[in-house]
C-alpha positions in Angstrom: 37.1 17.2 15.4 36.0 20.7 15.2 32.8 22.4 17.1 30.0 22.8 14.4 27.3 23.9 17.2 27.6 26.3 20.0 25.6 26.0 23.1 23.5 28.9 22.2 22.6 27.1 18.8 21.5 24.0 20.6 19.3 25.9 22.8 17.8 27.7 19.9 17.0 24.5 18.2 14.9 23.4 21.4 13.2 26.8 21.2 12.5 26.1 17.7 11.0 22.8 18.5 8.7 24.0 21.1 7.6 26.9 18.7 6.9 24.6 16.1 4.9 21.9 18.2 2.7 24.5 20.1 2.4 26.8 16.8 3.1 29.7 19.0 6.4 31.9 20.3 4.4 32.9 23.9 3.6 29.6 24.7 6.8 28.0 23.9 8.3 31.0 25.9 6.3 30.2 28.9 7.2 26.7 28.7 11.1 27.3 28.6 11.0 30.2 31.1 11.9 33.3 28.8 10.3 36.1 27.1 8.4 35.8 23.8 10.7 38.3 22.4 13.8 35.8 23.5 12.0 33.1 21.2 11.1 35.3 18.2 15.0 36.7 18.3 16.3 33.2 18.5 14.4 31.9 15.5 15.4 34.8 13.3 19.0 34.3 14.1 18.4 30.6 13.2 16.8 31.8 10.0 19.7 34.2 9.3 22.0 31.4 9.8 20.4 28.9 7.6 19.2 31.3 5.0 16.0 29.7 5.0 12.3 31.1 6.5 11.1 28.7 8.8 7.9 30.2 10.0 5.1 32.1 8.3 4.2 34.9 10.8 0.9 36.5 11.0 -0.7 38.7 13.6 -2.7 35.7 14.9 -0.7 32.8 15.0 2.5 31.1 13.3 2.9 28.1 11.0 5.9 26.3 9.6 7.2 26.8 5.7 7.8 23.5 4.0 11.5 24.1 4.8 10.7 24.5 8.2 8.8 21.5 8.7 11.7 19.2 7.0 14.2 21.0 9.6 11.7 20.4 12.7 11.7 16.8 11.6 15.3 16.3 11.7 15.8 18.5 14.6 12.9 16.9 16.8 14.8 13.5 16.0 18.2 14.5 17.0 17.0 16.1 20.2 15.1 12.5 21.1 18.3 10.8 20.1 20.5 13.1 22.4 18.1 12.5 25.4 18.4 8.6 24.9 22.2 8.7 24.7 22.2 10.9 27.9 19.9 8.4 30.0 22.0 5.3 28.6 25.3 7.0 29.6 24.3 8.1 32.9 22.7 4.7 34.0 19.2 6.1 33.7 16.4 3.4 32.8 16.3 4.3 29.0 12.7 4.0 27.5 11.2 4.5 24.3 9.9 8.0 23.5 8.5 10.0 20.5 6.5 9.4 17.4 6.2 6.5 15.1 4.9 6.7 11.8 3.8 3.5 10.0 2.2 2.7 6.6 0.5 -0.9 6.4 -1.8 -2.3 4.1 -5.8 -2.4 4.6 -6.0 -5.9 5.5 -2.8 -6.2 7.7 -3.3 -3.1 9.6 -7.1 -4.2 10.8 -6.6 -7.8 11.3 -2.7 -7.9 12.6 -1.2 -4.3 13.2 -3.7 -2.1 15.0 -5.1 -4.4 17.8 -1.5 -4.5 18.9 -0.6 -0.9 19.1 -2.4 -0.4 22.4 -0.7 -3.3 24.0 2.5 -1.3 23.0 1.4 2.0 24.5 0.7 0.4 27.7 4.3 -0.6 28.1 5.5 2.5 26.4 3.3 5.4 27.2 5.5 8.1 25.8 5.4 6.7 22.2 2.8 8.3 19.8 1.7 6.4 16.7 0.6 7.9 13.2 -0.6 5.0 11.2 -1.1 5.2 7.4 -3.7 2.6 6.4 -3.5 2.1 2.6 -2.4 -0.2 0.0 -0.2 2.5 -1.6 3.4 2.2 -1.8 4.9 4.7 0.2 8.5 6.8 -0.2 10.5 6.7 3.3 12.7 9.4 2.4 9.9 11.8 0.9 7.2 10.9 3.5 9.2 10.6 6.4 7.9 7.4 7.7 9.7 5.1 10.0 8.5 1.5 9.1 6.0 -0.1 6.6 4.3 -3.4 6.1 4.0 -4.5 2.6 3.2 -7.9 0.6 6.4 -7.9 -0.8 10.1 -7.3 -0.7 11.4 -3.8 -1.8 13.8 -3.3 -4.5 15.4 -0.6 -2.4 18.5 -1.5 -0.9 18.5 1.0 1.6 15.5 -0.8 3.6 15.8 -3.6 5.6 13.0 -6.5 5.4 12.2 -8.9 7.9 9.2 -11.6 7.0 6.5 -11.4 9.4 4.4 -14.5 7.9 3.4 -16.3 5.0 -0.6 -15.7 5.0 -2.5 -18.4 4.0 -5.0 -17.8 1.3 -8.7 -19.4 1.3 -11.3 -19.6 -1.2 -14.9 -18.5 0.3 -18.6 -17.8 -0.6 -21.5 -17.4 1.4 -24.3 -20.0 2.1 -26.9 -18.0 0.3 -24.4 -17.7 -2.8 -24.0 -21.3 -2.8 -27.7 -22.2 -2.5 -28.5 -20.0 -5.1 -25.6 -21.1 -7.7 -24.1 -24.5 -6.0 -20.7 -24.9 -5.1 -17.7 -25.7 -7.3 -15.9 -29.2 -7.4 -13.0 -28.5 -9.2 -10.8 -25.6 -10.6 -12.2 -26.0 -13.7 -15.6 -25.0 -12.6 -14.5 -21.8 -11.5 -15.3 -20.1 -15.0 -18.9 -20.8 -14.4 -19.0 -18.7 -10.9 -19.0 -15.0 -10.3 -15.4 -14.6 -9.1 -15.1 -11.2 -7.0 -12.1 -9.2 -8.2 -9.4 -7.2 -6.7 -7.3 -5.0 -8.7 -3.5 -4.4 -7.5 -2.9 -0.7 -6.5 0.7 -0.9 -7.7 -0.2 -1.9 -11.5 -3.8 -1.7 -11.7 -4.1 -5.5 -12.7 -6.4 -8.1 -11.3 -4.9 -10.5 -8.8 -4.7 -14.1 -10.0 -6.0 -16.3 -7.7 -3.3 -19.0 -6.2 -4.1 -23.1 -5.8 -2.3 -26.1 -5.9 -3.3 -28.7 -8.5 -1.5 -32.3 -8.4 1.1 -31.1 -5.7 2.0 -28.2 -8.0 1.3 -24.4 -7.6 -1.0 -22.9 -10.1 -2.3 -19.4 -11.0 -5.8 -18.9 -12.4 -7.5 -15.9 -14.0 -10.8 -15.6 -13.0 -13.8 -13.4 -14.1 -17.1 -11.9 -12.7 -19.3 -9.1 -12.1 -17.5 -7.3 -9.5 -14.4 -5.6 -8.8 -12.7 -3.7 -6.0 -9.7 -1.4 -5.8 -7.7 0.2 -3.1 -9.3 -1.5 -0.1 -9.2 -5.4 -0.5 -11.7 -6.0 2.8 -14.3 -5.0 -0.3 -14.3 -8.4 -1.9 -14.8 -9.9 1.5 -18.0 -7.8 2.2 -19.3 -8.7 -1.4 -18.6 -12.0 -0.6 -20.7 -12.0 2.9 -23.6 -10.6 0.8 -23.8 -13.1 -1.5 -22.4 -11.7 -4.7 -19.8 -14.5 -5.3 -16.6 -16.5 -4.8 -13.4 -14.6 -3.6 -9.9 -15.6 -2.8 -8.6 -14.1 0.4 -6.3 -14.2 3.6 -7.7 -16.8 5.9 -6.9 -14.5 9.0 -9.5 -12.0 7.4 -12.3 -14.6 7.6 -11.4 -16.7 10.6 -14.5 -16.0 12.4 -17.0 -15.7 9.2 -15.6 -19.6 8.6 -16.2 -20.4 12.2 -20.0 -19.0 12.7 -20.8 -20.1 9.1 -21.2 -16.7 7.5 -18.7 -17.9 4.8 -18.0 -21.3 3.7 -14.2 -22.8 2.5 -14.6 -23.7 -1.0 -12.0 -26.4 -2.5 -9.8 -27.0 0.3 -8.0 -29.7 -1.4 -6.4 -27.1 -3.6 -5.5 -24.8 -0.8 -2.4 -24.4 1.1 -1.0 -21.3 -1.0 -0.1 -18.4 0.6 1.7 -14.6 0.1 4.3 -12.9 2.3 4.3 -9.9 4.5 7.3 -8.0 5.3 8.3 -5.4 8.2 10.5 -2.8 6.2 12.3 0.2 7.7 15.3 2.0 6.9 19.0 0.9 7.3 20.9 3.5 9.7 23.7 3.3 11.9 21.9 4.3 15.3 18.3 3.5 15.0 16.1 5.5 17.6 15.1 3.6 20.6 11.4 3.8 20.0 12.3 2.2 16.6 14.2 -0.9 17.7 11.9 -1.5 20.6 8.8 -1.4 18.3 10.4 -3.8 15.7 11.3 -6.3 18.2 7.7 -6.0 19.8 6.1 -6.4 16.5 8.3 -9.3 15.1 7.6 -11.3 18.3 4.0 -10.8 18.1 3.1 -11.3 14.8 5.7 -14.1 13.9 4.1 -15.9 17.2 0.4 -15.2 16.1 1.1 -16.4 12.4 
């Protein structure tokens, strides 16, 4: 195997990453124990070798170009992996370190994922989190995410999918709505009620409600005077306020059902669920922080479910 990098180039990469993180050649120089001019020359050599401008320089500050940002993300990850490899081969106690970028849908973030992150950081304080809370499907490669949670398996064969749980659905309404309108006694009566809708972000179509009837799964299209999009928690807030009926995940409304803020309806037709999957890229060598977090999340959420 031929040599692709000289020792000086690896040192330049470290200086480049420092300058990118601190947005300053001077501060990077102070930490590295060299002069600001040395950092500037090192970056200039990198730019000449790559044929790419890495920084936009002004008299007051520096900032990464788009190409510089992409290069930094790859270089930063490579340096972290080198650090992990050295600690493992020298018998040092390897510990996860570095950032994790996560994308997860709104309900799962608030009621499952986010409450667990502080537990993980108490164990591994050198790991940091950047969490994208949204129902929008993300592009792993283009947006540099490490992991995602989604309600369906991906069509992308480059991703690994692990099922976290089948989240049970429940039909609910507030006592004030039921006092005003009455409770449905059968699925056929749902059309007589204000059914709060949610538009699926990926299609813009209203989500059908899932039930069981005579031991068989059924889907029912409902209608009403309220429709929410993007944030599925909106339908629960509307239901709490007495706006109508809605179907949601049981884990979202467990406390409401326990304290009487919401009432479960038609339990004889319940029991349906929707799955949630943990997605992450196929890779020959996953970073230690990602491997550790996947194991932690799988254990916690499967146990919790």
